[in-house]
ZATI-627864 format. One record per residue (C-alpha): y, z, x. Coordinates in steps of 0.001 Angstrom, whole numbers, plus 500000, padded with zeros to 6 digits. Layout:
<pts>
YZX;...
</pts>
This chain:
<pts>
095140779259399627;096314780891402860;099928781594404036;099638778686406436;098853776154403866;101662777338401610;104139776838404313;102664773699405268;102967772389401437;106289773528401412;107371771739404518;105936768755403064;107707769214399891;111178769888401718;110434766755403771;110092764680400742;112855766079399016;115144765289402114;113471761865402572;114250761191398681;117651762496398877;118458760122402322;116735757233400396;118781757760396911;122291758574398803;122233756091401670;122519752991399531;125225752036396812;126280749021395036;129736747704394642;130351745417391399;132698742472391408;135303744632389409;135023747806391769;136352748862395004;134950751937397050;136021754307399432;133656755951401798;134481759706402441;132958761419405603;133101765103405417;136265764971403229;138097762276405178;138536758833403933;137272756377406261;137137752845404994;137697751011401911;134805748715400478;136007745666398642;133049743212398972;130605743331396031;126850743924396655;124558746510398130;126145748648401171;124719751439403492;126395754724404364;125291758163405821;123307760112403120;124874763012401219;126343765374402124;127692763670405142;129461760650403457;130229760228399904;131364757103397727;134522757056395362;134773753847393256;137828752590391273;138584749341389419;140140746301391026;141298745132387765;145051744932386719;146288747783384357;149414747848381938;151645750712381726;153897750606378468;157179752481379038;159408752803376156;158090752749372616;155442755357371856;151952754126371620;151144756151368496;150633754499365096;153373756707363383;156571754647362765;158729757632363207;157346758025366748;160150759035369396;161648756100371491;162880756034375001;166763755902374917;169188755387377753;172855754922378192;174384751633379637;177194751409382182;179709751221379373;178517754357377669;176373752808374685;172928754044373710;170032751389373868;166344751710373630;164028749716375713;160463748561375852;158988747742379238;155364746606380491;154453746959384010;151471745144385446;149823747139388249;146753747457390249;145113749645392900;145704748087396230;144802751106398632;142250753119397059;142049755836399804;145788756425399028;145414756148395392;142537758757395348;144068761274397799;147716761037398504;148766762255395166;146982764040392339;148432762030389674;149593758500390811;149633757402387052;152395759836386483;154081758979389419;154108755314388512;155221756173385113;158229758394386496;159107755716388944;159476752991385868;161440755509384089;163656755792386921;163939752334387696;164817751113384318;167277753827383593;169210753174386923;169481749468386302;170464749805382453;172937752338383485;174750750195385573;174647747179383227;176972746607380144;175320746595376497;176297742943376286;174176742071379302;171264744339378024;171173742733374578;171763739282375436;171847736919378368;171417739680381063;167753740582380448;166250738469382906;168430739909385710;167672743361384272;164056742613384351;164071741202388156;166337744570389332;163890746905387797;160995745045389253;162666745151392960;163597748878392451;160274749849391010;158303748031394196;160590749775396499;159870752980395084;156142752432394787;156086751761398458;157912754647399536;155528756904397553;152635755505399236;150211755974396261;148185752926396580;149419751061393816;150766747699394074;153241746355390952;152410742896390412;155087742089387244;157523743801385011;158316742438381423;161231743802379671;159754743219376091;162846744263374169;166069745871374287;167531747132370918;170302749319369353;169167752703368205;169837752247364329;170461749575361511;174374750663361510;174889750196364955;173095746880365046;175157745445362138;178400746468364057;177089744725367025;175981741685365163;179533741449363859;181051741625367296;178721738974368475;179466736698365799;183202737309366574;182448736610370265;180696733262369435;183263732332367177;186129732933369913;183819730780372238;183549728097369671;187278727839369082;187829728160372914;185269725365373311;187339723178370736;190434723775372565;189379722771375506;187883719450374350;191078718876372703;192916719570375749;190474717345377675;191109714439375123;195015714753374895;194868715001379036;192666711725379054;194970709927376555;198043711090378552;196241709716382033;195468706533380073;199050706060378822;200288706955382265;198099704247383843;199353701750381332;203033702547382237;202175702209385836;200402698829385303;203538697597383095;205764698905385853;204070696859388447;204032693833386390;207820694098385950;208190694626389791;206152691676390410;208154689830387808;211574690742388962;210409690216392688;209485686534392060;212470686228389920;214656687328392787;212872685146395147;213615681996392821;217101682937392585;217301683165396435;215634679834396732;217908678133394311;220924679839395880;219722678504399050;219340675019397683;222751675159396301;224242676390399677;222498673526401518;223894670912398754;227493672585399054;227417672188403017;226478668517402773;229137667828400235;231278670582399034;233568668705396939;230783667365394588;229221670663394538;232316672467393432;232892670086390799;229437670366389567;229505674124389634;232765673839387522;230998671607385074;228205673863384772;230383676854384341;232148675228381502;229056674194379759;227954677761379894;231285679453378710;232142676889376108;228783675383374833;230521673746371813;233272672067373119;233607668335373993;234261668031377841;235764664773379296;236021663503382856;239139661307382871;240685658993385470;244102657760384915;244579654536386866;247878652863385867;247750651576382447;244094652270381990;242381655614381376;238601656038382175;236967659061380968;233225660227380578;232477662445377347;229957665235378337;229258666133374680;225462665900374780;225314662803372663;224921660352375736;227167660092378622;228930656761378442;231936655671380461;235050654507378222;237820652757379237;241088653103376954;244752651949377279;247519654843376936;248275653740373351;244652654010372017;244357657192374015;247288658591372057;245761657239368748;242471658773369481;244217662037370376;246199662003367028;242758661257365126;241468664420367000;244167666398366158;243876665410362630;
</pts>
């Protein structure tokens, strides 16, 4: 074989190799659970998120780096080791108590170019940001809030702070959710002491609620009694007003009668007054006309006009004296 033939075969082999490289490196596939970044001479150009077959410039002009689309979980707090004596993450609350917390962060890669090339270890950055966020929020909360009804608020504040930090770091990660799994005291002795404090607080709240209930009951009864007194007073007021009106009407009628016949009305008033003052006395109306005395007994046994002589009058008077 001549030298020319060798060069010819060598050129053919190189050409076939180049064609093979071009053919093999110009096409790439992306699964539904993946996303890719096309890198041109070391610079990230574009991200490919659509699944399927895609074309690019052959190697070494362009390269493809694939990352997952799935949602990852970062467990912060309790060690993932099986050893029961593994170290736990402890932190200090705002009122200087020690607690240990367990936090789960749900995250995914939102910008694969930044995730791949903006930092050397984005996962570690996420872990550090989670630690800083949780310690910051726990450090501004009281132990009561961390262990009881303040967990939801702490969880929301940690999420907001972590999202803000990750956006500032520009590492291509998106935090979708933060779950505060557990906040607990560091040892059993402290737990028992805290439980006693919690029980005492619950007893205090119970007594306070009972006192407020009793106060409300007494207040309602007092208000009801007040309304009853006001109602009775209103009734007495109406009664007295009507009674006064009746007295006024009677007085007006009496005054009209007096104006029409003063003497008769005067005598009538005298008789009525005597009946009221001396209810048990026998009252007589007498008319002395010569030898005959006419009198009218007003003793309630029937008013009958009688006529007597002066002698018989003296006799009756003597009998009455006896």
